[in-house]
LODRENTOR-783236 format. One record per residue (C-alpha): residue number from 0; x, y, z. Coordinates in nm, 4 decimals. Example, Ala and Ser with C-alpha at 12.3 -4.5 7.8 and 13.67 -1.06 7.14 Angstrom:
BEGIN
> resi, X, Y, Z
> 0, 1.2300, -0.4500, 0.7800
> 1, 1.3670, -0.1060, 0.7140
END
This chain:
BEGIN
> resi, X, Y, Z
> 0, -1.6241, -5.7728, 1.0690
> 1, -1.9094, -5.8487, 1.3031
> 2, -2.0806, -5.6491, 1.5749
> 3, -2.0675, -5.8343, 1.9066
> 4, -2.3638, -5.7754, 2.1378
> 5, -2.2455, -5.6782, 2.4833
> 6, -2.3377, -5.9174, 2.7628
> 7, -2.4175, -5.6146, 2.9765
> 8, -2.6868, -5.5034, 2.7341
> 9, -2.8586, -5.8399, 2.7797
> 10, -2.8777, -5.7855, 3.1543
> 11, -2.9692, -5.4192, 3.1473
> 12, -3.3327, -5.4595, 3.2524
> 13, -3.3313, -5.5788, 3.6099
> 14, -3.7096, -5.6122, 3.6173
> 15, -3.9981, -5.6010, 3.3733
> 16, -3.9961, -5.2431, 3.2458
> 17, -4.2402, -5.1364, 2.9808
> 18, -4.1866, -4.7858, 2.8481
> 19, -4.4870, -4.5505, 2.8419
> 20, -4.5044, -4.3466, 2.5218
> 21, -4.3907, -3.9894, 2.5933
> 22, -4.6593, -3.7220, 2.5859
> 23, -4.4447, -3.4069, 2.6002
> 24, -4.2700, -3.4092, 2.2625
> 25, -4.3040, -3.1066, 2.0369
> 26, -4.3781, -3.1777, 1.6707
> 27, -4.2445, -2.9699, 1.3824
> 28, -4.1708, -3.0281, 1.0145
> 29, -3.8158, -2.9720, 0.8926
> 30, -3.6593, -2.9558, 0.5498
> 31, -3.7621, -3.2164, 0.2896
> 32, -4.0957, -3.2461, 0.4736
> 33, -3.9418, -3.4615, 0.7486
> 34, -4.1338, -3.4547, 1.0772
> 35, -3.9313, -3.4091, 1.3962
> 36, -4.0640, -3.4881, 1.7455
> 37, -3.8396, -3.3560, 2.0203
> 38, -3.7920, -3.2079, 2.3651
> 39, -3.5268, -3.0163, 2.5551
> 40, -3.3362, -3.2528, 2.7826
> 41, -3.3036, -3.1338, 3.1438
> 42, -2.9556, -3.0340, 3.2606
> 43, -2.7769, -3.3086, 3.4498
> 44, -2.9002, -3.6014, 3.2411
> 45, -2.5706, -3.5927, 3.0478
> 46, -2.4526, -3.2359, 2.9960
> 47, -2.3964, -3.1085, 3.3506
> 48, -2.3650, -2.7387, 3.2653
> 49, -2.7137, -2.5811, 3.3004
> 50, -2.6154, -2.3102, 3.0507
> 51, -2.5603, -2.5625, 2.7692
> 52, -2.8746, -2.6813, 2.5938
> 53, -2.9456, -3.0353, 2.4825
> 54, -3.2307, -3.1749, 2.2707
> 55, -3.3398, -3.5283, 2.1878
> 56, -3.6159, -3.6825, 1.9839
> 57, -3.7104, -3.8592, 1.6652
> 58, -3.7031, -3.7980, 1.2915
> 59, -3.9891, -3.9816, 1.1196
> 60, -3.8197, -4.0756, 0.7928
> 61, -4.0728, -4.3307, 0.6659
> 62, -4.3796, -4.5224, 0.7758
> 63, -4.2777, -4.7119, 1.0919
> 64, -3.9191, -4.5829, 1.0822
> 65, -3.8350, -4.3305, 1.3543
> 66, -3.4708, -4.2321, 1.4039
> 67, -3.3516, -4.1199, 1.7492
> 68, -3.1163, -3.8244, 1.7850
> 69, -2.9530, -3.6435, 2.0770
> 70, -2.8050, -3.2989, 2.0219
> 71, -2.5686, -3.0978, 2.2440
> 72, -2.4735, -2.7354, 2.2059
> 73, -2.1056, -2.6542, 2.2060
> 74, -1.9739, -2.5587, 2.5481
> 75, -1.7103, -2.2982, 2.4791
> 76, -1.8365, -2.0947, 2.1839
> 77, -2.1575, -1.9354, 2.0629
> 78, -2.3711, -2.2348, 1.9545
> 79, -2.5346, -2.0261, 1.6810
> 80, -2.1917, -1.9595, 1.5320
> 81, -2.0344, -2.3026, 1.5808
> 82, -1.9984, -2.5830, 1.3262
> 83, -2.2350, -2.8798, 1.3357
> 84, -2.0758, -3.2227, 1.3718
> 85, -2.2687, -3.5481, 1.3474
> 86, -2.1512, -3.8764, 1.5020
> 87, -2.2750, -4.2249, 1.4150
> 88, -2.1474, -4.5609, 1.5329
> 89, -2.1295, -4.8636, 1.3075
> 90, -2.2299, -5.2249, 1.3614
> 91, -2.4360, -5.2372, 1.1480
> 92, -2.6904, -5.1874, 1.4260
> 93, -2.4582, -5.0343, 1.6874
> 94, -2.6069, -4.7446, 1.8787
> 95, -2.4378, -4.4051, 1.8618
> 96, -2.4883, -4.3837, 2.2373
> 97, -2.1650, -4.5869, 2.2422
> 98, -1.9856, -4.2834, 2.1050
> 99, -2.1784, -4.0425, 2.3236
> 100, -2.1187, -4.2165, 2.6572
> 101, -1.7943, -4.4096, 2.6015
> 102, -1.6033, -4.1802, 2.3699
> 103, -1.6672, -3.8172, 2.2830
> 104, -1.9931, -3.7000, 2.4382
> 105, -2.0331, -3.4531, 2.7256
> 106, -2.0505, -3.7248, 2.9914
> 107, -1.9615, -4.0766, 3.0904
> 108, -2.1464, -4.2882, 3.3474
> 109, -1.9766, -4.4208, 3.6619
> 110, -2.0251, -4.7471, 3.8521
> 111, -2.3009, -4.5873, 4.0588
> 112, -2.4892, -4.4984, 3.7386
> 113, -2.4283, -4.1275, 3.7722
> 114, -2.3255, -3.9043, 3.4807
> 115, -1.9710, -3.7702, 3.5048
> 116, -1.8363, -3.4758, 3.3064
> 117, -1.6097, -3.5618, 3.0139
> 118, -1.3473, -3.2857, 2.9910
> 119, -1.2504, -3.4055, 2.6417
> 120, -1.6013, -3.3921, 2.4963
> 121, -1.6070, -3.3019, 2.1299
> 122, -1.8819, -3.0557, 2.2212
> 123, -1.6001, -2.8433, 2.3647
> 124, -1.5335, -2.7256, 2.0094
> 125, -1.8479, -2.7964, 1.8049
> 126, -2.2205, -2.8572, 1.8273
> 127, -2.2648, -3.2352, 1.8401
> 128, -2.5506, -3.4437, 1.6965
> 129, -2.5610, -3.8174, 1.7789
> 130, -2.7912, -4.0324, 1.5646
> 131, -2.9086, -4.3929, 1.6133
> 132, -2.9475, -4.5312, 1.2621
> 133, -3.0882, -4.7194, 1.0786
> 134, -3.4328, -4.7805, 1.2341
> 135, -3.4340, -5.0308, 1.5266
> 136, -3.0838, -4.9252, 1.6340
> 137, -3.0465, -4.8070, 1.9949
> 138, -3.3486, -4.5920, 2.0849
> 139, -3.4712, -4.5796, 1.7243
> 140, -3.7736, -4.7916, 1.6462
> 141, -4.0166, -4.9196, 1.3886
> 142, -4.3191, -5.0253, 1.5971
> 143, -4.2937, -5.0346, 1.9794
> 144, -4.3939, -5.3797, 2.1094
> 145, -4.3648, -5.5704, 2.4385
> 146, -4.0882, -5.8269, 2.4335
> 147, -3.7789, -5.9662, 2.5982
> 148, -3.4167, -6.0364, 2.5092
> 149, -3.3068, -6.3958, 2.4558
> 150, -2.9589, -6.5279, 2.5291
> 151, -2.8255, -6.4007, 2.1946
> 152, -2.9585, -6.0496, 2.2493
> 153, -3.2392, -6.0904, 1.9969
> 154, -3.5825, -5.9471, 2.0740
> 155, -3.8649, -6.1972, 2.1271
> 156, -4.2031, -6.0301, 2.0821
> 157, -4.4721, -6.0890, 2.3481
> 158, -4.8516, -6.0779, 2.3025
> 159, -4.8940, -5.8392, 2.5967
> 160, -4.7150, -5.6820, 2.8931
> 161, -4.7034, -6.0052, 3.0910
> 162, -4.3421, -6.1073, 3.1500
> 163, -4.2716, -6.4839, 3.1392
> 164, -4.0150, -6.6447, 3.3680
> 165, -3.8040, -6.7441, 3.0678
> 166, -3.7306, -6.3745, 3.0084
> 167, -3.5078, -6.3541, 3.3197
> 168, -3.6118, -5.9961, 3.3878
> 169, -3.5316, -5.8625, 3.0408
> 170, -3.8891, -5.7762, 2.9492
> 171, -3.9653, -5.4320, 2.8219
> 172, -4.0762, -5.2231, 2.5284
> 173, -3.8642, -5.2790, 2.2180
> 174, -3.8794, -5.2094, 1.8489
> 175, -4.0645, -5.4802, 1.6594
> 176, -3.7872, -5.7116, 1.5288
> 177, -3.8849, -5.6897, 1.1630
> 178, -3.6061, -5.6783, 0.9025
> 179, -3.8466, -5.5293, 0.6475
> 180, -3.8777, -5.2159, 0.8633
> 181, -3.5120, -5.1177, 0.8534
> 182, -3.2365, -5.0796, 0.5955
> 183, -3.0673, -5.3959, 0.4679
> 184, -2.7558, -5.2370, 0.3194
> 185, -2.5322, -4.9318, 0.3382
> 186, -2.6780, -4.7952, 0.0162
> 187, -3.0314, -4.8414, 0.1470
> 188, -2.9511, -4.6628, 0.4742
> 189, -2.8097, -4.3503, 0.3080
> 190, -3.1431, -4.1835, 0.2338
> 191, -3.2601, -4.2274, 0.5934
> 192, -2.9494, -4.0545, 0.7234
> 193, -2.9970, -3.7673, 0.4773
> 194, -3.3625, -3.7299, 0.5757
> 195, -3.2744, -3.7215, 0.9449
> 196, -3.0250, -3.4410, 0.8839
> 197, -3.2774, -3.2528, 0.6706
> 198, -3.5399, -3.2771, 0.9415
> 199, -3.3059, -3.1696, 1.2195
> 200, -3.1614, -2.8749, 1.0274
> 201, -3.5066, -2.7486, 0.9357
> 202, -3.6403, -2.7612, 1.2898
> 203, -3.3235, -2.6222, 1.4489
> 204, -3.2083, -2.3532, 1.2029
> 205, -3.0122, -2.1799, 1.4811
> 206, -2.7632, -2.4698, 1.4639
> 207, -2.7738, -2.5129, 1.0867
> 208, -2.4413, -2.3542, 1.0068
> 209, -2.2786, -2.3693, 0.6652
> 210, -1.9995, -2.5921, 0.8000
> 211, -2.1050, -2.9544, 0.8424
> 212, -1.8688, -3.2273, 0.9657
> 213, -1.9346, -3.6008, 0.9542
> 214, -1.7673, -3.8325, 1.2088
> 215, -1.8062, -4.2062, 1.2536
> 216, -1.6184, -4.5296, 1.3308
> 217, -1.6054, -4.9047, 1.2644
> 218, -1.8792, -4.9919, 1.0101
> 219, -1.8668, -4.6188, 0.9493
> 220, -1.5959, -4.7171, 0.7009
> 221, -1.8932, -4.8255, 0.4890
> 222, -2.1324, -4.5572, 0.6109
> 223, -1.9044, -4.2533, 0.5886
> 224, -1.8041, -4.2657, 0.2202
> 225, -2.1399, -4.3888, 0.0891
> 226, -2.3599, -4.1605, 0.3003
> 227, -2.1591, -3.8529, 0.2162
> 228, -2.1476, -3.9253, -0.1554
> 229, -2.5260, -3.9564, -0.1298
> 230, -2.5366, -3.6151, 0.0406
> 231, -2.3222, -3.4673, -0.2361
> 232, -2.5475, -3.6137, -0.5058
> 233, -2.8544, -3.4735, -0.3316
> 234, -2.6843, -3.1340, -0.3155
> 235, -2.6375, -3.1443, -0.6917
> 236, -3.0092, -3.2027, -0.7533
> 237, -3.1991, -3.0910, -0.4437
> 238, -3.5545, -3.2145, -0.4065
> 239, -3.8184, -2.9494, -0.3404
> 240, -3.8086, -2.8273, 0.0190
> 241, -3.4632, -2.9718, 0.0875
> 242, -3.1506, -2.7821, 0.1859
> 243, -2.7934, -2.8121, 0.0669
> 244, -2.5686, -2.9692, 0.3285
> 245, -2.2280, -2.8071, 0.3021
> 246, -1.9968, -3.0948, 0.3886
> 247, -1.6507, -2.9830, 0.5028
> 248, -1.4903, -3.3007, 0.6361
> 249, -1.5357, -3.6731, 0.6990
> 250, -1.3514, -3.8423, 0.9868
> 251, -1.3612, -4.2218, 1.0229
> 252, -1.2132, -4.4088, 1.3180
> 253, -1.1000, -4.7726, 1.2829
> 254, -1.3234, -4.8143, 0.9814
> 255, -1.4374, -5.1243, 0.7917
> 256, -1.3915, -5.0186, 0.4294
> 257, -1.2659, -5.2933, 0.2005
> 258, -1.3280, -5.6560, 0.3067
> 259, -1.0813, -5.7958, 0.0550
> 260, -0.7946, -5.5991, 0.2084
> 261, -0.9114, -5.6066, 0.5668
> 262, -0.9881, -5.9783, 0.5995
> 263, -0.6303, -6.0382, 0.4850
> 264, -0.5156, -5.7886, 0.7462
> 265, -0.6349, -6.0220, 1.0223
> 266, -0.3452, -6.2476, 0.9243
> 267, -0.1116, -5.9487, 0.8881
> 268, -0.1976, -5.8236, 1.2369
> 269, -0.1737, -6.1557, 1.4204
> 270, 0.1031, -6.3325, 1.2246
> 271, 0.3088, -6.1261, 0.9800
> 272, 0.4273, -5.8557, 1.0105
> 273, 0.2247, -5.8687, 1.3323
> 274, 0.1034, -5.6222, 1.5911
> 275, 0.3544, -5.3895, 1.7551
> 276, 0.2875, -5.5148, 2.1094
> 277, 0.5026, -5.8298, 2.0986
> 278, 0.2087, -6.0669, 2.1502
> 279, 0.2017, -6.4197, 2.0110
> 280, -0.1660, -6.4778, 1.9368
> 281, -0.1601, -6.8280, 1.7811
> 282, 0.0646, -7.1304, 1.7487
> 283, 0.2045, -7.2297, 1.4102
> 284, -0.0772, -7.4752, 1.3389
> 285, -0.3463, -7.2073, 1.3796
> 286, -0.1413, -6.9580, 1.1794
> 287, -0.1211, -7.2011, 0.8891
> 288, -0.4936, -7.2789, 0.9102
> 289, -0.5798, -6.9101, 0.8966
> 290, -0.3553, -6.8655, 0.5927
> 291, -0.5122, -7.1613, 0.4131
> 292, -0.8622, -7.0390, 0.4960
> 293, -0.7730, -6.7054, 0.3409
> 294, -0.5999, -6.8140, 0.0227
> 295, -0.7059, -7.1742, -0.0423
> 296, -0.9084, -7.2569, -0.3583
> 297, -1.2403, -7.2125, -0.1737
> 298, -1.1050, -6.9677, 0.0834
> 299, -1.2075, -6.6242, 0.1957
> 300, -1.0259, -6.4277, -0.0743
> 301, -1.1652, -6.6278, -0.3690
> 302, -1.5143, -6.6050, -0.2214
> 303, -1.4865, -6.2268, -0.1767
> 304, -1.3716, -6.1922, -0.5360
> 305, -1.6694, -6.4020, -0.6452
> 306, -1.8982, -6.1755, -0.4432
> 307, -1.7493, -5.8720, -0.6151
> 308, -1.7882, -6.0179, -0.9636
> 309, -2.1426, -6.1543, -0.9246
> 310, -2.3061, -5.9106, -0.6832
> 311, -2.5239, -6.1978, -0.5599
> 312, -2.6745, -6.1500, -0.2134
> 313, -2.6342, -6.5199, -0.1342
> 314, -2.2773, -6.5423, -0.2610
> 315, -2.1787, -6.2276, -0.0716
> 316, -2.3556, -6.3415, 0.2452
> 317, -2.1938, -6.6870, 0.2261
> 318, -1.8541, -6.5281, 0.1644
> 319, -1.8903, -6.3036, 0.4669
> 320, -2.0020, -6.5919, 0.6886
> 321, -1.7057, -6.8016, 0.5778
> 322, -1.4539, -6.5207, 0.6203
> 323, -1.5886, -6.4398, 0.9635
> 324, -1.6022, -6.7970, 1.0915
> 325, -1.2821, -6.9288, 0.9312
> 326, -1.0575, -6.6211, 0.9460
> 327, -1.1668, -6.3350, 1.1708
> 328, -1.3179, -6.5540, 1.4419
> 329, -0.9960, -6.7501, 1.4907
> 330, -0.8855, -6.4637, 1.7117
> 331, -1.1913, -6.4972, 1.9368
> 332, -1.1540, -6.8752, 1.9516
> 333, -0.7810, -6.9039, 2.0154
> 334, -0.6287, -6.5737, 2.1274
> 335, -0.8245, -6.5169, 2.4480
> 336, -0.7890, -6.1435, 2.3998
> 337, -1.0305, -5.8595, 2.3345
> 338, -1.0687, -5.8096, 1.9606
> 339, -1.1217, -5.4364, 2.0196
> 340, -0.8055, -5.3991, 2.2313
> 341, -0.5548, -5.6790, 2.1887
> 342, -0.3650, -5.5694, 2.5011
> 343, -0.6486, -5.6966, 2.7239
> 344, -0.7658, -6.0481, 2.8037
> 345, -1.1365, -6.1272, 2.7891
> 346, -1.3589, -6.0327, 2.9544
> 347, -1.2299, -5.6768, 2.9175
> 348, -1.3972, -5.4083, 3.1336
> 349, -1.2977, -5.1241, 2.9009
> 350, -1.4675, -4.9110, 2.7915
> 351, -1.7130, -4.9485, 3.0827
> 352, -2.0760, -5.0339, 3.0052
> 353, -2.2542, -4.8600, 3.2944
> 354, -2.4278, -4.6247, 3.0554
> 355, -2.6478, -4.9092, 2.9211
> 356, -2.8180, -4.9510, 3.2557
> 357, -2.8372, -4.5726, 3.2930
> 358, -3.0267, -4.5338, 2.9660
> 359, -3.2756, -4.7966, 3.0806
> 360, -3.3813, -4.6096, 3.3941
> 361, -3.7308, -4.4582, 3.3787
> 362, -3.5988, -4.1156, 3.4784
> 363, -3.3588, -4.0999, 3.1852
> 364, -3.6073, -4.2500, 2.9407
> 365, -3.8617, -3.9846, 3.0334
> 366, -3.6003, -3.7076, 3.0142
> 367, -3.5014, -3.7947, 2.6573
> 368, -3.8482, -3.8922, 2.5309
> 369, -3.7634, -4.2550, 2.4592
> 370, -4.0321, -4.4812, 2.3144
> 371, -3.8380, -4.8060, 2.3683
> 372, -3.5799, -4.9529, 2.6002
> 373, -3.2190, -4.9119, 2.5007
> 374, -3.0187, -5.1911, 2.3397
> 375, -2.6557, -5.1354, 2.2470
> 376, -2.6731, -5.3423, 1.9302
> 377, -2.9582, -5.4573, 1.7106
> 378, -2.9475, -5.8169, 1.5909
> 379, -3.2394, -5.7357, 1.3606
> 380, -3.0367, -5.4721, 1.1763
> 381, -2.7383, -5.7077, 1.1681
> 382, -2.9553, -5.9812, 1.0180
> 383, -3.0951, -5.7411, 0.7579
> 384, -2.7483, -5.6360, 0.6424
> 385, -2.6299, -5.9958, 0.6617
> 386, -2.9016, -6.1027, 0.4192
> 387, -2.7419, -5.8916, 0.1450
> 388, -2.3814, -5.9687, 0.2404
> 389, -2.3204, -5.5963, 0.2809
> 390, -2.0253, -5.6583, 0.5118
> 391, -1.8414, -5.8463, 0.2351
> 392, -1.9026, -5.5905, -0.0376
> 393, -1.6470, -5.3336, -0.1470
> 394, -1.9368, -5.1225, -0.2775
> 395, -1.8212, -4.7894, -0.4191
> 396, -1.6251, -4.7023, -0.1068
> 397, -1.2814, -4.6406, -0.2574
> 398, -1.4304, -4.4407, -0.5441
> 399, -1.6476, -4.2447, -0.2999
> 400, -1.3436, -4.1604, -0.0874
> 401, -1.1576, -4.0440, -0.3967
> 402, -1.4535, -3.8314, -0.5063
> 403, -1.4824, -3.6654, -0.1653
> 404, -1.1102, -3.5871, -0.1617
> 405, -1.1177, -3.4525, -0.5174
> 406, -1.4028, -3.2184, -0.4194
> 407, -1.1801, -3.0622, -0.1545
> 408, -1.3525, -3.2273, 0.1417
> 409, -1.1109, -3.2988, 0.4277
> 410, -1.1004, -3.6790, 0.4696
> 411, -0.9328, -3.8340, 0.7747
> 412, -0.8867, -4.2032, 0.8557
> 413, -0.7675, -4.2568, 1.2138
> 414, -0.6906, -4.5934, 1.3749
> 415, -0.6077, -4.7142, 1.7231
> 416, -0.3256, -4.9617, 1.6737
> 417, -0.4264, -5.2078, 1.9496
> 418, -0.7549, -5.2873, 1.7725
> 419, -0.7699, -5.6235, 1.5948
> 420, -1.1223, -5.5918, 1.4567
> 421, -1.0564, -5.3029, 1.2182
> 422, -0.6821, -5.2988, 1.2595
> 423, -0.4458, -5.0278, 1.1471
> 424, -0.2570, -5.2459, 0.8975
> 425, -0.5781, -5.3033, 0.7056
> 426, -0.6662, -4.9361, 0.7368
> 427, -0.3262, -4.8381, 0.6016
> 428, -0.3722, -5.0713, 0.3034
> 429, -0.7038, -4.9012, 0.2285
> 430, -0.5453, -4.5556, 0.2614
> 431, -0.2825, -4.6568, 0.0063
> 432, -0.5476, -4.8025, -0.2262
> 433, -0.7313, -4.4681, -0.2308
> 434, -0.4290, -4.3151, -0.4076
> 435, -0.5032, -3.9596, -0.2971
> 436, -0.2887, -3.7031, -0.4841
> 437, 0.0556, -3.6833, -0.3221
> 438, -0.0126, -3.9505, -0.0604
> 439, 0.2467, -4.1952, -0.1945
> 440, 0.5117, -3.9248, -0.1545
> 441, 0.4106, -3.8325, 0.2021
> 442, 0.5800, -3.9706, 0.5111
> 443, 0.4779, -4.0496, 0.8660
> 444, 0.5433, -3.7764, 1.1213
> 445, 0.4620, -3.7436, 1.4912
> 446, 0.1355, -3.5814, 1.6000
> 447, 0.2118, -3.2958, 1.8391
> 448, -0.0289, -3.2345, 2.1264
> 449, -0.0366, -2.9957, 2.4227
> 450, 0.1020, -3.2537, 2.6680
> 451, 0.4260, -3.2876, 2.4703
> 452, 0.3692, -3.6601, 2.4168
> 453, 0.3534, -3.8234, 2.0758
> 454, 0.0295, -4.0232, 2.0799
> 455, 0.0719, -4.1381, 1.7232
> 456, 0.1777, -4.0529, 1.3717
> 457, 0.0079, -3.9105, 1.0660
> 458, 0.0725, -3.9405, 0.6948
> 459, -0.0992, -3.6565, 0.5112
> 460, -0.1143, -3.5084, 0.1631
> 461, -0.3329, -3.2000, 0.1230
> 462, -0.6842, -3.2809, 0.2475
> 463, -0.6315, -3.6552, 0.3045
> 464, -0.4746, -3.7965, 0.6202
> 465, -0.4174, -4.1409, 0.7703
> 466, -0.3440, -4.1597, 1.1439
> 467, -0.2001, -4.4403, 1.3518
> 468, -0.2805, -4.3771, 1.7210
> 469, -0.0623, -4.5556, 1.9769
> 470, -0.1874, -4.7422, 2.2851
> 471, -0.5461, -4.7279, 2.1660
> 472, -0.8168, -4.9816, 2.1038
> 473, -1.1131, -4.9569, 1.8686
> 474, -1.2704, -4.6513, 2.0353
> 475, -0.9890, -4.3982, 2.0015
> 476, -1.1559, -4.1081, 2.1903
> 477, -1.1834, -4.3341, 2.4983
> 478, -0.8192, -4.4441, 2.5022
> 479, -0.6558, -4.1264, 2.3695
> 480, -0.9047, -3.8450, 2.4388
> 481, -0.6584, -3.5568, 2.4064
> 482, -0.5257, -3.6797, 2.0721
> 483, -0.8798, -3.7338, 1.9421
> 484, -1.0045, -3.3895, 2.0488
> 485, -0.6900, -3.2241, 1.9129
> 486, -0.7364, -3.4003, 1.5787
> 487, -1.0978, -3.2856, 1.5581
> 488, -1.0157, -2.9219, 1.6385
> 489, -0.7479, -2.9134, 1.3698
> 490, -0.9826, -3.0572, 1.1086
> 491, -1.2627, -2.8178, 1.2071
> 492, -1.0225, -2.5310, 1.1510
> 493, -0.8719, -2.6611, 0.8264
> 494, -0.5281, -2.7166, 0.9789
> 495, -0.2757, -2.9955, 0.9385
> 496, -0.3241, -3.2895, 1.1743
> 497, 0.0420, -3.3102, 1.2812
> 498, 0.0817, -2.9642, 1.4354
> 499, -0.2366, -2.7646, 1.3856
> 500, -0.0259, -2.4713, 1.2679
> 501, -0.0449, -2.5012, 0.8902
> 502, -0.3532, -2.4387, 0.6814
> 503, -0.3924, -2.7341, 0.4484
> 504, -0.3372, -2.6692, 0.0799
> 505, -0.2853, -2.8718, -0.2349
> 506, 0.0917, -2.8557, -0.1770
> 507, 0.0884, -2.9621, 0.1893
> 508, 0.2625, -3.2927, 0.2570
> 509, 0.4065, -3.4554, 0.5683
> 510, 0.7742, -3.5479, 0.5661
> 511, 0.8939, -3.8689, 0.7281
> 512, 0.9390, -4.2416, 0.6866
> 513, 0.7213, -4.4211, 0.4281
> 514, 0.6033, -4.6634, 0.6975
> 515, 0.5221, -4.6134, 1.0663
> 516, 0.7760, -4.8327, 1.2448
> 517, 0.7233, -4.7492, 1.6135
> 518, 0.6832, -5.0543, 1.8392
> 519, 0.5199, -5.0242, 2.1818
> 520, 0.6260, -5.3664, 2.3094
> 521, 0.4225, -5.5252, 2.5861
> 522, 0.4590, -5.2645, 2.8619
> 523, 0.0819, -5.2017, 2.8647
> 524, -0.0214, -5.5544, 2.7677
> 525, -0.2204, -5.7368, 3.0361
> 526, -0.1359, -6.0998, 3.1079
> 527, -0.3987, -6.1436, 3.3790
> 528, -0.7680, -6.0623, 3.3979
> 529, -0.8579, -5.7067, 3.4902
> 530, -1.1420, -5.6725, 3.7474
> 531, -1.4770, -5.5601, 3.6123
> 532, -1.4704, -5.2496, 3.8345
> 533, -1.1227, -5.1388, 3.7242
> 534, -1.0682, -4.7923, 3.5785
> 535, -0.8554, -4.6978, 3.2804
> 536, -0.5723, -4.4456, 3.3011
> 537, -0.5303, -4.2413, 2.9833
> 538, -0.1919, -4.1141, 3.1008
> 539, -0.0282, -4.4526, 3.1626
> 540, -0.2413, -4.6179, 2.8905
> 541, -0.3325, -4.9141, 3.1075
> 542, -0.5614, -4.9998, 3.3997
> 543, -0.5100, -4.8143, 3.7249
> 544, -0.3501, -5.0347, 3.9948
> 545, -0.6026, -5.2912, 4.1129
> 546, -0.3996, -5.5381, 4.3188
END
C-alpha cells in the first residue's frame, strides 16, 4: 500500500512563496514537559461560526521535530463537557488536513478557494483535534529551509531564497528533507504521537475530558493499534509529569493492517470473488500474472513470510517493493481506474483538492501560524518508512487489536467498498483474523440512519465492529457523510453501530448473514472521464450531471 502524491500538491505554489516565521504564537509547557506553541485561529478560516473557537500550533516533541495540530471546539454542546476526538491520516506521510478539509472537518474549500461549511462535520458531536504526524508531514517540520518541489513531489533544498527556473514556481519554505529527523516506522512514531497529546492536553485542560477517542484511516491501520497500545502501556507506568489518557474507542477507516492478507486481497477484489460493482479490471493474462506474482516461489506471499520470519529491514523493504510493483500496481497500470474509488476513471476529481492551494495562501498561513508551506504528502517520511519495510510488516497489529478489545475499548473497522487500495475484502479478512469474542457468531445487518436508507452493513460482537459502507471510496466521510457521522455519534455514546439504540455489552451481537452479499452493480460506475470541476452528489452517490 503506497501513498500517491497528488499532482495538485505539486502545483500548489503558483509563484515563489517563502513563509515568514510567525511571531504571534503563545508558548506554554504541557504535560510530560512538552512545549506547545499556538494561537487562536480567526473565525472564517475554516470554522465559520464566530462562537466556535479554533486553535492551531506546534508541539515540540524532540530537537528539530515540531508537530502541527489544529483543534476545533464542538459546535452543538459545551466544549468543556464534550469528548475529545483526535484524527490522523495515514500515508505514511499523509497530512491530516486531508481528513479536515476533504472528510470530517468543519469546512471544505470550493473551486474559488473559499471555505464552505460542512454540515456533517464530526465537530458537531465532539471536540476535534487534527494532527500532522510524524515530523515533516503536512505543516509539521524539522528545520524550515528554502526549497522547491521536483516532478516526483520531493523537496529539493536551495542555498537561499532565490528561485531557479527549474522549480517551475514551486519554490517556498519547506521542512528540511532529512529522514533522520522523522520517524522511520510505526513503532518509532508512537512516542511522538503520545507526546503531542500530552502537550496539547496540558496546555488546554478545558478540553482534556476523561473520554478520549482515536480516529484514523488508511495507514492508520498500522498507526491506530500500535499507537493506542503505546498509550495504554504509558498509562500503566506514567512518566513523571505525564497524564493518563483514558482511551474509550478506536475507529479506523479503510485501514492497512496486515500486508499478508491485504496484498492477497488485491487479487480477491479485482478477480475473485471480485468487487460488487460488476467491473472487469483485467484480462485473463493479467489476472494470471497477478496470481503468479502473489503465490509463485519468489512471489509476494513468500517474500512477506520471509520478512516476518527474519525481521530484516532489507528483506522487508524488498518484499514491499516487489508486492507493490508486481501485485498492487497492476491496477494502476492496467485498470485505468482510481485506486481509491474503483467506480471512477483516472484522473478522478473526487475528493476535490482545492484546499491544498488554500492552505498555501499567505493569509491562511499567517492565520494558523504555519512555519512551512503545505504539502499533502511527504516523500521524505515515505522514504524513511520504506527503509525499514514498515509497510510490509505485520508488527503486533492483530495482537494490539485483541488487547484493546479485551480491555473494553470500543474498536471499529469501517470500509468503503469501492476502494481498491485498502479494500473491504482485505479488511474483512483482518477482522476475522482478530477473532474478537463472539465475532464468528455475529451476522451482517443493515445500518439504520435518519434518512431511511441503508448505507451499509455492520457485523458486531460486543465492543468490536466491522462495517462495509456502500457506494464509498477510500475516504468514507466524503462519500457517505451521514453514515460516517452517525457511526461516530453511536460510538461516542457507547451504542450499537446498527441502530444506535442499544448500549453495547458483552452479550450484544448482530444477527444476520455470515457474509455481506449486497451487490451495487454498475449504476454509479463511470465509463467516461469526469470533468475536473465536477461536484459529487452524496444522495445519488455519483457526480452531479455535467453534460
